[in-house]
NUMILO-992374 format. One record per atom (N, C-alpha, C): atom name; residue number from 1; x, z, y. Coordinates in steps of 0.02 Angstrom, whole numbers. Each point is the difference from the previous one (the first is absolute). Layout:
<pts>
at / i / u / w / v
CA / NUM / X / Z / Y
...
</pts>
This chain:
<pts>
at / i / u / w / v
N / 1 / 889 / -752 / -138
CA / 1 / -21 / 58 / 39
C / 1 / 73 / 24 / -8
N / 2 / 59 / 24 / -57
CA / 2 / 46 / 46 / 8
C / 2 / 18 / -22 / 58
N / 3 / 15 / -53 / -17
CA / 3 / 73 / -50 / 72
C / 3 / -10 / 19 / 68
N / 4 / -41 / 49 / -3
CA / 4 / -4 / 21 / 101
C / 4 / 12 / 88 / -58
N / 5 / 60 / 22 / 40
CA / 5 / 10 / 45 / 6
C / 5 / -58 / 35 / 41
N / 6 / -51 / 25 / 41
CA / 6 / -23 / 24 / 47
C / 6 / -62 / 1 / -42
N / 7 / -13 / -42 / -38
CA / 7 / -76 / 31 / -25
C / 7 / 11 / 23 / -94
N / 8 / -24 / 89 / -7
CA / 8 / 8 / 35 / -37
C / 8 / -106 / 13 / -56
N / 9 / 5 / -78 / -49
CA / 9 / -50 / 46 / -27
C / 9 / -30 / 26 / -6
N / 10 / -28 / 53 / -36
CA / 10 / -42 / 60 / -2
C / 10 / -21 / 14 / -39
N / 11 / -12 / -1 / -67
CA / 11 / -49 / -48 / -61
C / 11 / 14 / 92 / -61
N / 12 / -63 / 40 / 50
CA / 12 / 8 / 45 / -29
C / 12 / 20 / 66 / 13
N / 13 / 58 / -14 / 55
CA / 13 / 40 / 29 / 26
C / 13 / 2 / 36 / 57
N / 14 / 71 / 31 / 5
CA / 14 / 9 / 66 / 81
C / 14 / 45 / -59 / 27
N / 15 / -21 / 8 / 83
CA / 15 / 85 / -38 / 39
C / 15 / -3 / 61 / 72
N / 16 / 58 / 30 / 5
CA / 16 / -3 / 50 / 45
C / 16 / 49 / -2 / 70
N / 17 / -44 / -45 / 50
CA / 17 / 61 / -23 / 68
C / 17 / -28 / 44 / 29
N / 18 / 49 / 22 / 22
CA / 18 / 29 / 81 / 33
C / 18 / -74 / 43 / 9
N / 19 / -44 / 2 / 51
CA / 19 / -15 / 55 / -14
C / 19 / -104 / -52 / -20
N / 20 / 39 / -27 / -40
CA / 20 / -92 / -24 / -16
C / 20 / 4 / -21 / -80
N / 21 / -62 / 9 / -42
CA / 21 / 35 / -12 / -80
C / 21 / -59 / -73 / -3
N / 22 / 33 / -43 / -33
CA / 22 / -58 / -44 / -27
C / 22 / -15 / 36 / -70
N / 23 / -80 / -19 / -32
CA / 23 / -6 / -9 / -80
C / 23 / -40 / -80 / -5
N / 24 / 25 / -31 / -47
CA / 24 / -63 / -57 / 7
C / 24 / 8 / 4 / -85
N / 25 / -60 / -17 / 12
CA / 25 / -11 / -1 / -93
C / 25 / -47 / -37 / -12
N / 26 / 8 / -47 / -45
CA / 26 / -8 / -54 / -14
C / 26 / -18 / -36 / -78
N / 27 / -66 / -34 / 13
CA / 27 / -16 / -26 / -81
C / 27 / -59 / -9 / 36
N / 28 / -62 / -31 / -79
CA / 28 / -61 / 6 / 16
C / 28 / -41 / 5 / -18
N / 29 / -55 / 6 / -36
CA / 29 / -73 / 14 / -29
C / 29 / -90 / -37 / 27
N / 30 / -20 / -15 / -51
CA / 30 / -28 / -21 / 36
C / 30 / -73 / 17 / -6
N / 31 / -60 / -37 / 23
CA / 31 / -33 / 57 / -4
C / 31 / -47 / 33 / -55
N / 32 / 0 / -16 / -61
CA / 32 / -48 / 6 / -57
C / 32 / 62 / 66 / 7
N / 33 / 65 / -32 / -10
CA / 33 / 55 / 87 / -6
C / 33 / -20 / 26 / 58
N / 34 / -27 / 4 / 58
CA / 34 / -52 / 55 / 58
C / 34 / -25 / 28 / -32
N / 35 / -63 / -11 / -45
CA / 35 / -64 / -18 / -45
C / 35 / -34 / -17 / 96
N / 36 / 33 / -61 / 38
CA / 36 / -72 / 1 / 51
C / 36 / -36 / -37 / -33
N / 37 / 40 / -82 / -27
CA / 37 / -61 / -31 / -32
C / 37 / -17 / 8 / -72
N / 38 / -67 / 31 / -8
CA / 38 / -34 / 36 / -39
C / 38 / -103 / -54 / 26
N / 39 / -45 / 9 / -27
CA / 39 / -46 / -9 / -3
C / 39 / -47 / 33 / 21
N / 40 / 33 / 63 / 23
CA / 40 / -22 / 21 / 78
C / 40 / 28 / 53 / 7
N / 41 / 38 / 1 / 58
CA / 41 / 44 / 56 / 53
C / 41 / 17 / 43 / 16
N / 42 / 36 / 59 / -64
CA / 42 / -35 / 50 / -12
C / 42 / 37 / 49 / 62
N / 43 / -53 / 53 / 8
CA / 43 / 24 / 50 / 66
C / 43 / 45 / 26 / 56
N / 44 / 20 / -8 / -68
CA / 44 / 105 / 17 / -24
C / 44 / 57 / -36 / -47
N / 45 / 9 / 12 / 17
CA / 45 / 81 / -31 / -35
C / 45 / 35 / 51 / -59
N / 46 / 8 / -8 / -30
CA / 46 / 41 / 37 / -53
C / 46 / 100 / -52 / 4
N / 47 / 7 / 81 / -11
CA / 47 / 97 / -48 / 0
C / 47 / 24 / 17 / -41
N / 48 / -13 / -57 / -65
CA / 48 / 49 / -40 / -50
C / 48 / 56 / -29 / -13
N / 49 / 12 / -12 / 38
CA / 49 / 76 / -21 / -11
C / 49 / 44 / 46 / -1
N / 50 / 44 / 8 / -54
CA / 50 / 32 / 53 / -3
C / 50 / 58 / -36 / 24
N / 51 / 16 / -47 / -20
CA / 51 / 74 / -35 / 34
C / 51 / 10 / 22 / 91
N / 52 / -65 / -34 / 1
CA / 52 / 13 / -29 / 94
C / 52 / 24 / 110 / 32
N / 53 / -29 / 29 / -28
CA / 53 / -28 / 71 / 8
C / 53 / 62 / 20 / 1
N / 54 / 63 / -22 / -53
CA / 54 / 34 / 28 / -6
C / 54 / 58 / -11 / 26
N / 55 / -19 / -53 / 28
CA / 55 / 60 / -43 / 82
C / 55 / 6 / 32 / 20
N / 56 / -89 / 0 / 30
CA / 56 / -29 / 32 / 50
C / 56 / 41 / 43 / -1
N / 57 / 14 / 62 / -36
CA / 57 / 18 / 64 / 4
C / 57 / 74 / -1 / -1
N / 58 / 24 / -15 / -46
CA / 58 / 81 / -37 / -10
C / 58 / 53 / 1 / 72
N / 59 / -58 / -54 / 80
CA / 59 / 26 / 1 / 49
C / 59 / -38 / 17 / 79
N / 60 / -46 / 46 / -53
CA / 60 / -6 / 51 / 74
C / 60 / 18 / 65 / -42
N / 61 / 51 / -8 / -15
CA / 61 / 28 / 56 / -31
C / 61 / 49 / 25 / 48
N / 62 / 25 / -63 / 10
CA / 62 / 51 / 1 / 64
C / 62 / -5 / 11 / 54
N / 63 / -62 / -19 / 31
CA / 63 / 11 / 22 / 61
C / 63 / 43 / 51 / 53
N / 64 / 24 / 10 / 22
CA / 64 / 62 / 46 / 53
C / 64 / -59 / 34 / 54
N / 65 / -7 / 65 / 20
CA / 65 / -26 / 23 / 39
C / 65 / 30 / -9 / 85
N / 66 / 32 / -26 / -31
CA / 66 / 58 / -4 / 79
C / 66 / -21 / -64 / 39
N / 67 / -7 / -45 / -48
CA / 67 / 4 / -77 / 39
C / 67 / -110 / -8 / 15
N / 68 / 24 / -47 / 32
CA / 68 / -69 / -46 / 20
C / 68 / -4 / -43 / -70
N / 69 / -62 / 3 / -46
CA / 69 / -20 / -29 / -76
C / 69 / -36 / -61 / 34
N / 70 / 18 / -67 / -34
CA / 70 / -32 / -53 / 6
C / 70 / 27 / -7 / -41
N / 71 / -65 / -34 / -34
CA / 71 / -55 / -41 / -85
C / 71 / -29 / -25 / 39
N / 72 / 32 / -66 / -41
CA / 72 / -2 / -66 / -13
C / 72 / -41 / -11 / -55
N / 73 / -55 / -38 / 30
CA / 73 / -36 / -45 / -64
C / 73 / -45 / -34 / 1
N / 74 / -18 / -83 / -56
CA / 74 / -70 / -38 / -8
C / 74 / -27 / 48 / 63
N / 75 / -55 / -5 / -48
CA / 75 / -41 / 33 / 31
C / 75 / -51 / 76 / -8
N / 76 / -25 / -5 / 71
CA / 76 / 2 / 58 / 12
C / 76 / -67 / 57 / -33
N / 77 / -6 / 31 / 22
CA / 77 / -6 / 58 / -58
C / 77 / -103 / 0 / 14
N / 78 / -23 / 41 / -57
CA / 78 / -54 / -12 / -14
C / 78 / -13 / 37 / 54
N / 79 / -71 / -33 / 29
CA / 79 / -54 / 36 / 56
C / 79 / 16 / 31 / 36
N / 80 / 7 / -27 / 79
CA / 80 / 32 / -8 / 26
C / 80 / -41 / -93 / 12
N / 81 / 19 / 4 / 83
CA / 81 / -40 / -48 / 45
C / 81 / 33 / -74 / -33
N / 82 / 85 / 32 / -30
CA / 82 / 47 / -41 / 25
C / 82 / -5 / -69 / -91
N / 83 / -18 / 3 / -38
CA / 83 / -36 / -6 / -78
C / 83 / -79 / -35 / -26
N / 84 / -20 / -19 / 57
CA / 84 / -82 / -15 / 27
C / 84 / -31 / -93 / 12
N / 85 / 6 / 1 / -44
CA / 85 / -10 / -68 / -6
C / 85 / -35 / -66 / 42
N / 86 / 27 / -13 / 60
CA / 86 / -68 / -25 / 29
C / 86 / -5 / -49 / 25
N / 87 / 48 / -65 / -60
CA / 87 / -21 / -71 / 15
C / 87 / -78 / 1 / -55
N / 88 / -69 / -32 / 38
CA / 88 / -45 / 20 / -35
C / 88 / -17 / -54 / -45
N / 89 / 35 / -26 / 5
CA / 89 / -3 / -65 / -79
C / 89 / 42 / 21 / -45
N / 90 / 15 / 51 / 1
CA / 90 / 42 / 16 / -63
C / 90 / -42 / 50 / -40
N / 91 / -1 / -11 / -46
CA / 91 / -35 / 25 / -104
C / 91 / 12 / 88 / 66
N / 92 / 74 / 15 / -15
CA / 92 / -42 / 95 / 20
C / 92 / 13 / -13 / 72
N / 93 / -39 / -30 / 33
CA / 93 / 27 / 32 / 66
C / 93 / -64 / 49 / 1
N / 94 / 20 / 59 / 59
CA / 94 / -40 / 77 / 5
C / 94 / 50 / 70 / -28
N / 95 / 12 / -51 / -109
CA / 95 / 57 / 35 / -12
C / 95 / 70 / 60 / 30
N / 96 / -10 / 43 / -13
CA / 96 / 97 / 33 / 13
C / 96 / 27 / -20 / -66
N / 97 / 83 / -9 / 28
CA / 97 / 28 / -16 / -67
C / 97 / 55 / -6 / -11
N / 98 / 13 / 53 / 49
CA / 98 / 71 / 53 / 18
C / 98 / 0 / 19 / -79
N / 99 / 96 / 36 / -3
CA / 99 / 6 / 13 / -39
C / 99 / 4 / 104 / -16
N / 100 / -65 / 13 / -53
CA / 100 / -47 / 57 / -3
C / 100 / 131 / 66 / -18
N / 101 / 48 / -31 / -4
CA / 101 / 25 / 36 / -21
C / 101 / 49 / 13 / 71
N / 102 / -4 / -83 / 24
CA / 102 / 49 / 43 / 55
C / 102 / -33 / 24 / 70
N / 103 / -85 / 3 / -17
CA / 103 / -38 / 62 / 34
C / 103 / 24 / 69 / -17
N / 104 / 2 / 29 / -62
CA / 104 / -17 / 40 / -33
C / 104 / 81 / -10 / 4
N / 105 / 59 / -21 / 21
CA / 105 / 72 / 39 / 12
C / 105 / 7 / 17 / 81
N / 106 / -30 / -69 / 43
CA / 106 / 7 / 58 / 102
C / 106 / -9 / 50 / 4
N / 107 / -77 / 20 / -39
CA / 107 / -27 / 71 / -7
C / 107 / 19 / 39 / -16
N / 108 / 44 / 29 / -55
CA / 108 / 31 / 16 / -32
C / 108 / 58 / 4 / 31
N / 109 / 44 / -68 / 1
CA / 109 / 81 / 27 / 29
C / 109 / 45 / -24 / 68
N / 110 / -81 / -16 / 64
CA / 110 / 4 / 24 / 56
C / 110 / 60 / -98 / 28
N / 111 / 9 / -21 / -21
CA / 111 / 60 / -42 / 31
C / 111 / -4 / 18 / 93
N / 112 / 22 / -38 / 19
CA / 112 / -9 / -9 / 81
C / 112 / -62 / -77 / 34
N / 113 / 24 / -23 / -67
CA / 113 / -37 / -86 / 1
C / 113 / 15 / -55 / -65
N / 114 / -43 / -35 / -4
CA / 114 / 13 / -42 / -29
C / 114 / -27 / -65 / 17
N / 115 / 17 / -43 / -18
CA / 115 / 32 / -81 / 14
C / 115 / -41 / -27 / -57
N / 116 / -59 / -39 / 22
CA / 116 / -31 / -56 / -54
C / 116 / -19 / -37 / 4
N / 117 / -33 / -61 / -38
CA / 117 / -25 / -45 / 59
C / 117 / -70 / -30 / -63
N / 118 / 12 / -60 / -27
CA / 118 / -84 / -10 / -48
C / 118 / -21 / -36 / -16
N / 119 / -52 / 30 / 65
CA / 119 / -33 / 9 / 41
C / 119 / -25 / -38 / 56
N / 120 / -1 / -76 / 35
CA / 120 / -7 / -50 / 42
C / 120 / -32 / 60 / 78
N / 121 / -49 / 4 / -33
CA / 121 / -42 / 16 / 38
C / 121 / -16 / 35 / 46
N / 122 / 25 / 80 / -34
CA / 122 / 31 / 54 / 21
C / 122 / 50 / 40 / 51
N / 123 / 40 / -95 / 38
CA / 123 / 82 / 38 / 49
C / 123 / -26 / 53 / -20
N / 124 / 45 / 70 / 20
CA / 124 / -16 / 71 / 81
C / 124 / 23 / 35 / -53
N / 125 / 8 / 45 / 61
CA / 125 / 1 / 86 / -38
C / 125 / -94 / 51 / -35
N / 126 / 31 / 32 / -45
CA / 126 / -46 / 35 / -3
C / 126 / 33 / 124 / -10
N / 127 / -19 / 29 / -27
CA / 127 / 13 / 33 / -24
C / 127 / 3 / 48 / -86
N / 128 / 15 / 60 / -25
CA / 128 / -9 / -21 / -43
C / 128 / -3 / 87 / -2
N / 129 / 8 / 26 / -10
CA / 129 / 37 / 119 / 49
C / 129 / 43 / -44 / 34
N / 130 / 53 / 33 / -22
CA / 130 / 57 / -18 / 20
C / 130 / 25 / -65 / 47
N / 131 / -5 / -56 / -65
CA / 131 / 44 / -41 / -8
C / 131 / -45 / -71 / 82
N / 132 / 44 / -11 / 34
CA / 132 / -19 / -65 / 36
C / 132 / -42 / -77 / -52
N / 133 / -17 / -14 / -25
CA / 133 / 23 / -58 / -33
C / 133 / -15 / -64 / 59
N / 134 / 80 / -52 / -34
CA / 134 / 1 / -47 / 47
C / 134 / -43 / -59 / -60
N / 135 / -52 / -49 / 14
CA / 135 / 16 / -73 / -49
C / 135 / -12 / -58 / 59
N / 136 / 100 / -37 / -44
CA / 136 / 22 / -54 / 61
C / 136 / 0 / -27 / -5
N / 137 / -36 / -57 / -73
CA / 137 / -1 / -38 / 1
C / 137 / -82 / -65 / 57
N / 138 / 51 / -61 / -28
CA / 138 / -26 / -50 / 36
C / 138 / -48 / -6 / 38
N / 139 / -26 / 5 / 55
CA / 139 / -51 / -10 / 40
C / 139 / -5 / -64 / 47
N / 140 / -62 / -32 / -22
CA / 140 / 2 / -54 / 55
C / 140 / -19 / 57 / 72
N / 141 / -5 / 60 / 17
CA / 141 / -15 / -5 / 78
C / 141 / 44 / 68 / 8
N / 142 / 78 / -18 / -63
CA / 142 / 84 / 41 / 5
C / 142 / -11 / -5 / -16
N / 143 / 80 / 18 / 43
CA / 143 / 82 / -47 / -82
C / 143 / 20 / 31 / -31
N / 144 / 26 / 74 / 42
CA / 144 / 51 / 59 / -48
C / 144 / -26 / 64 / 80
N / 145 / 21 / 47 / -28
CA / 145 / 25 / 68 / 45
C / 145 / 40 / 38 / -17
N / 146 / 17 / 48 / 64
CA / 146 / 84 / 34 / -28
C / 146 / -9 / 40 / -3
N / 147 / 40 / 56 / -56
CA / 147 / -30 / 74 / 17
C / 147 / 55 / 44 / 47
N / 148 / 0 / 28 / 41
CA / 148 / 47 / 33 / 12
C / 148 / 16 / 86 / -1
N / 149 / 50 / 8 / -68
CA / 149 / -13 / 72 / -25
C / 149 / -18 / 55 / 36
N / 150 / 52 / -53 / 59
CA / 150 / 40 / 81 / 42
C / 150 / -64 / 35 / 45
N / 151 / -48 / -52 / 14
CA / 151 / -59 / 29 / 47
C / 151 / -59 / -26 / -46
N / 152 / -2 / -21 / -41
CA / 152 / -55 / 50 / -39
C / 152 / -62 / -81 / 14
N / 153 / 41 / -45 / 15
CA / 153 / -49 / -58 / 63
C / 153 / -12 / -69 / -55
N / 154 / -56 / -38 / 11
CA / 154 / 6 / -61 / -46
C / 154 / -33 / -29 / 40
N / 155 / 60 / -78 / 13
CA / 155 / -20 / -57 / 47
C / 155 / 2 / -53 / -59
N / 156 / -78 / -21 / 9
CA / 156 / -47 / -50 / -19
C / 156 / 9 / -109 / 47
N / 157 / 53 / -47 / -13
CA / 157 / 17 / -45 / 0
C / 157 / -53 / -74 / -5
</pts>
């Protein structure tokens, strides 16, 4: 990717383009680490991954209030309409498997947008607090979305 001059890798870092600031978070926590795979599903997931929390604290501390902020991550936040498994053949059918740290940081730090993916059957958008969340994953029904930060409109294609 480095040979392409217009592609920027945002691994736990930020990039500012004129009036837009992009925060990119990268990493992986499996379902056991998230407290989701257990004999019984808890009503409340405990936040227990210090490194993940510290990485997000550092990243979100860089938000510039005078910029439109877009947070990029692979998974959607926990307990939104974008993190529920809808594939009936999945053993996780009906479960919400989004990231609870992302939820916490979106509610407290309030970036304008979050762009995520991961769950293919929930391509679309929703809101969590003041943040518009866009799941832009590949979907058989839709191919991509365009976010216009000036008009604040999202078009699905």
